[in-house]
Structure formats: structure tokens, C-alpha cells
C-alpha positions in Angstrom: 16.1 144.7 108.8 18.3 142.3 107.0 21.8 143.4 106.1 23.0 143.3 102.5 26.5 142.3 101.8 27.8 144.1 98.7 30.5 142.6 96.6 33.2 145.2 96.3 35.5 145.4 93.3 39.2 145.4 93.9 40.9 148.8 94.0 43.2 150.0 91.2 46.3 149.2 93.1 45.2 145.7 94.0 44.1 145.1 90.4 47.4 146.3 89.1 49.3 144.1 91.4 47.3 141.0 90.3 47.8 142.0 86.7 51.5 142.2 87.2 51.7 138.8 89.0 49.9 137.1 86.1 52.1 138.8 83.4 55.3 138.1 85.3 54.3 134.5 85.8 53.6 134.1 82.1 57.0 135.6 81.3 58.7 133.2 83.7 57.0 130.2 82.1 58.0 131.4 78.6 61.6 132.0 79.7 61.6 128.5 81.1 60.9 127.1 77.7 57.1 126.8 77.6 55.3 127.4 74.3 52.6 130.0 74.6 50.2 128.0 72.4 50.5 125.0 74.8 50.5 127.1 78.0 47.2 126.6 79.8 45.4 129.2 81.9 45.5 126.9 84.9 49.2 126.6 84.7 49.6 130.4 84.4 47.3 130.9 87.3 49.2 128.4 89.5 52.5 130.0 88.6 51.1 133.4 89.6 49.7 132.1 92.8 46.1 132.9 92.0 43.0 130.8 91.2 41.8 130.3 87.7 38.8 132.5 88.2 41.1 135.4 89.2 42.8 135.1 85.9 39.5 135.7 84.1 38.8 138.7 86.3 41.8 140.4 84.8 42.1 138.9 81.3 39.3 137.9 79.0 41.5 135.1 77.6 45.1 134.2 76.7 44.9 136.4 73.6 44.3 139.5 75.7 47.1 138.5 78.0 49.5 138.2 75.0 48.3 141.6 73.6 49.3 143.1 77.0 52.8 141.5 76.7 53.1 142.7 73.1 52.2 146.2 74.1 54.9 146.3 76.8 57.5 144.7 74.5 56.9 147.1 71.7 56.8 150.2 73.9 60.3 149.4 75.3 61.8 148.9 71.9 60.1 152.1 70.6 61.6 154.1 73.4 65.1 152.9 72.6 64.9 153.6 68.9 63.0 156.9 69.4 65.9 158.2 71.5 68.2 158.2 68.5 66.9 160.5 65.8 69.0 161.2 62.7 70.5 164.2 64.4 72.4 161.7 66.6 74.4 160.8 63.5 75.6 157.4 62.2 77.1 156.4 65.5 74.0 157.3 67.4 71.9 155.1 65.1 74.4 152.2 65.6 74.3 152.6 69.4 70.5 152.7 69.4 70.4 149.5 67.3 72.8 147.7 69.6 70.6 148.7 72.6 67.6 147.4 70.7 69.3 144.1 69.9 70.2 143.7 73.6 66.7 144.5 74.6 65.2 141.8 72.4 67.9 139.3 73.4 66.8 139.7 77.0 63.2 139.2 76.0 63.7 136.6 73.3 61.1 134.4 75.0 58.4 137.1 74.5 59.5 137.7 70.9 59.3 133.9 70.2 55.8 133.8 71.7 54.7 136.8 69.6 56.0 135.3 66.3 54.6 131.9 67.2 51.0 133.1 67.8 50.9 135.8 65.1 51.6 133.0 62.6 48.1 131.6 63.2 46.1 134.2 65.1 44.8 137.1 63.1 44.0 139.3 66.1 47.5 138.9 67.4 49.1 139.4 64.0 47.1 142.6 63.3 48.0 144.0 66.7 51.7 143.2 66.3 51.7 144.7 62.8 50.1 147.8 64.2 53.0 148.0 66.8 55.6 147.7 64.0 53.8 150.4 62.0 54.7 152.9 64.8 58.4 152.3 64.0 57.7 152.7 60.2 55.7 156.0 60.8 58.6 157.4 62.9 61.2 156.4 60.3 59.1 158.1 57.6 59.0 161.4 59.6 62.7 161.2 60.1 63.4 160.5 56.4 61.2 163.4 55.2 63.0 165.7 57.6 66.4 164.6 56.3 65.2 164.9 52.7 63.9 168.4 53.3 67.2 169.4 55.0 69.1 168.1 51.9 70.8 165.3 53.7 69.5 162.5 51.6 68.5 162.0 47.9 65.4 163.7 46.5 64.5 160.5 44.6 64.1 158.6 47.9 60.5 157.8 48.6 60.3 158.1 52.5 57.2 156.0 53.1 58.6 153.1 51.1 62.1 153.3 52.4 60.8 153.5 56.0 58.7 150.3 55.4 61.6 148.4 53.8 64.2 149.1 56.5 61.8 148.8 59.4 60.4 145.4 58.3 63.6 144.2 56.8 65.7 145.2 59.8 63.3 143.7 62.2 63.2 140.4 60.3 67.0 140.2 60.5 67.1 141.2 64.2 64.4 138.6 65.1 66.0 135.8 63.2 69.4 136.5 64.8 68.0 136.9 68.3 66.1 133.6 68.1 68.7 131.5 66.2 72.0 133.3 66.2 74.9 133.5 68.8 74.8 136.2 71.3 78.4 137.1 70.7 77.4 138.3 67.2 74.7 140.7 68.5 76.7 143.9 68.2 78.0 143.0 64.7 74.6 142.2 63.4 73.1 145.4 65.0 75.8 147.5 63.5 75.3 146.1 60.0 71.5 146.8 60.2 72.1 150.4 61.3 74.7 151.1 58.7 72.6 149.7 55.9 69.8 152.0 57.1 72.1 155.0 57.4 73.8 154.7 54.0 70.9 153.2 52.2 68.3 155.8 53.3 69.4 158.6 55.6 72.5 159.4 53.6 71.7 158.0 50.2 73.6 160.0 47.6 71.8 161.9 44.9 71.4 160.2 41.5 73.1 161.8 38.5 
């Protein structure tokens, strides 16, 4: 009776290890100055020490690879900001924003890639916007809580205020990280936090 050789799929640990190698290789190339748009699958695979076909066993295409990197990038930032609710006070918000600025500074190559590709790829843009919406939703919850507790003005519209300072604050942060000097990071982060604190969380009531 002839034997049949079955093709076995890699176990979860092996797959996770290969995923990590490809993701880490991509980050190294980006940190080294490569443009994500011009970065080919073959170059990524070679950097990761795998063959091209292995790349496609783990990622459908470069877009899926970038979405994974975006997910990781956003999760880290969300955890930092989420650790400083309004109860932490003004100084707690400032400290969280400084940590967030430092986080993005260390990953500026990823941030640059995200903004680069989201400028022309609708899938990436929608996914990135969805990630940012998480921050807006959290800010809205905080603002409604502060308003109900009487800490901020009743005429503040939480959903709108949350959208304004989440998107506005991120635009300033991203622009500074990608074009501004590192020695100004804490100053810029503090100003973003204070504008949010006094402009929304502690907005005085109108006469």
C-alpha cells in the first residue's frame, strides 16, 4: 500500500514566530529610511530571512502587513492614554501626553509609513481612522462623565469636543514627531494636554 505524505500546517507558535520575524524586519527597514510604498515583498522577506512564498503564507499582501503594524501601533498608544483618565487630574493628563509623544517618537518610522500610505490607500485610511476613533470614543465617555459630575460646562458638546481635541491633538503630535526637534517633545506634549484640559475637561460655565 502506497504511503501518503500529508502537508502539515505550521503550529501556532511557529506561525507566530514567523509573523514576528516579518513584522520586525519591516520595522527595521522602515527605521533605516525605506519608504513603505517602495518597499518590495522580496526585500522584506530577505530581511526577515524567509523566502517570498513564506511571506504570502502569513500575509495576503503588503496592505495586510501594514494593517498589523497599525494595530500594534495604535494599541500601544491607546494603553498609554487610557491609563490617565480625568481623575488623574491635569498633571496626570500632561504626563500621559508626554509618554504618548515619547512612544510615537520611538516609532516615528511606523507613523510616517501609516500617514504615507493612508494618503492614497482607502483601506489603510479607513482602518487608521477606525483606530483613531477609539481615542475619540474614550474621550467622549470621559467628557460626559466630567460634565455629569459638574466639572465642566453644561454647554460643552462631548462628542464634538472629543473629536476636535483627539484629531487636532494628533495632527500636532504627528507633525512635531515627524518634523520637529526631539528636545521640544515635552513642551509640545504639555501644550496639547493643557489645551485639552482647560478647553474641555475644565471649561468654565458660560454666563
